[in-house]
C-alpha positions as CSV (number, residue, x, y, z in Angstrom):
1,M,0.1,0.0,-0.1
2,G,2.7,2.5,1.3
3,T,4.5,1.8,-2.6
4,C,1.1,3.0,-4.5
5,M,0.3,5.9,-2.2
6,K,4.2,7.6,-2.9
7,L,3.1,6.8,-6.5
8,L,-0.4,8.6,-6.1
9,G,0.9,11.1,-3.2
10,G,2.9,12.9,-5.9
11,A,1.9,16.0,-6.9
12,W,-0.6,16.1,-10.0
13,T,0.1,12.6,-10.7
14,P,-3.7,11.4,-10.4
15,E,-4.6,14.0,-12.3
16,V,-1.9,12.9,-14.8
17,V,-3.2,9.3,-14.4
18,W,-7.0,10.5,-14.8
19,Q,-6.6,12.5,-17.7
20,L,-4.8,9.2,-19.5
21,S,-7.8,7.0,-18.4
22,G,-9.9,8.4,-21.4
23,G,-7.1,7.3,-24.0
24,P,-3.6,8.5,-25.3
25,R,-3.0,12.3,-25.5
26,R,-0.7,14.5,-25.9
27,F,1.5,17.0,-24.1
28,G,-0.3,20.1,-25.5
29,E,-4.0,18.4,-24.3
30,L,-2.9,17.4,-20.8
31,R,-2.3,20.7,-20.4
32,K,-5.2,22.1,-21.5
33,D,-7.2,19.3,-19.4
34,I,-4.9,20.6,-16.1
35,P,-4.7,24.0,-16.4
36,R,-3.0,24.6,-13.4
37,I,-0.3,22.5,-14.2
38,S,3.1,24.3,-15.0
39,P,4.7,23.0,-18.1
40,K,7.6,22.0,-16.5
41,M,5.8,20.2,-13.7
42,L,3.7,17.9,-16.7
43,S,7.1,17.2,-18.0
44,A,8.3,16.2,-14.6
45,R,5.5,13.8,-13.8
46,L,5.1,12.3,-17.2
47,H,8.8,11.6,-17.4
48,D,8.5,10.0,-13.7
49,L,5.3,7.8,-14.9
50,E,7.1,6.7,-17.5
51,E,9.8,5.7,-15.5
52,K,7.7,3.7,-12.9
53,G,5.9,2.0,-15.9
54,V,2.8,4.0,-15.6
55,V,2.9,5.5,-18.6
56,R,4.2,4.6,-22.4
57,R,5.7,7.4,-24.4
58,T,5.4,6.7,-27.9
59,V,6.9,9.0,-31.1
60,M,4.1,9.7,-33.9
61,P,5.6,8.9,-37.0
62,T,4.3,12.7,-38.5
63,S,5.8,15.7,-39.8
64,P,7.1,17.1,-37.2
65,P,7.0,14.4,-34.4
66,S,4.5,14.1,-32.2
67,V,4.4,12.5,-28.9
68,E,1.8,10.4,-27.1
69,Y,1.5,9.5,-24.0
70,A,-1.1,6.3,-22.7
71,L,-1.5,4.6,-19.6
72,T,0.9,1.3,-19.6
73,E,-1.4,-2.0,-18.5
74,L,0.2,-1.5,-14.8
75,G,-1.2,2.9,-15.2
76,A,-4.6,1.1,-15.9
77,E,-4.8,-0.9,-12.9
78,L,-4.6,2.7,-10.9
79,V,-7.8,4.2,-12.4
80,P,-10.4,2.0,-10.3
81,V,-7.9,3.0,-7.1
82,I,-8.2,7.0,-8.1
83,N,-12.2,6.1,-8.2
84,V,-12.4,5.3,-5.0
85,M,-10.5,8.2,-3.7
86,V,-12.6,10.7,-5.8
87,K,-16.0,8.7,-4.2
88,V,-14.6,8.9,-0.7
89,G,-13.1,12.5,-1.0
90,T,-16.6,14.1,-2.4
91,R,-18.4,12.0,0.9
92,L,-15.5,13.3,3.4
93,R,-16.0,16.9,1.6
94,N,-19.7,17.0,1.9
95,A,-19.8,15.6,5.7
96,L,-17.3,19.0,6.4
97,R,-19.5,20.7,4.8
98,Q,-22.5,19.2,6.7
99,G,-20.8,19.6,10.2
100,E,-20.0,23.3,9.3
101,R,-23.8,23.8,8.8
102,G,-24.1,22.4,12.1
103,S,-21.8,24.3,13.9
104,E,-23.2,27.4,12.3
105,Q,-26.5,26.7,13.0
106,R,-25.8,25.6,16.6
107,S,-23.8,29.4,17.5
108,R,-26.4,31.0,15.8
109,S,-29.1,29.5,18.2
110,G,-26.9,30.0,21.0
111,T,-26.5,26.3,21.8
112,S,-22.6,25.7,22.1
113,A,-21.0,22.4,21.3
114,Q,-19.7,22.0,24.8
115,S,-23.9,22.3,25.8
116,L,-24.6,19.4,23.5
117,R,-22.5,17.0,25.6
């Protein structure tokens, strides 16, 4: 589990894997799909994921040559993990928001958390 979390914990890694889960993409397409990532960081992430066997880089025989990135079989196995993380993250965010609203309502009504115990 630690190895997987170390990989997925890298900056922008889940987003890059998620974008590639839809099929092969070129660098410029990934930049458009992840607008807040810098070109330098995207390049570093792709290189790192390629070294780890998660992403495959293919130079297309066009003029000028273009490069496509795609998930390897190993990379595709990460997609369900990221799906679960998204679902749990959404539930956590919703629970936190409900907790914040409940706390606001208690403070407006003059009820403190301590008096509820």
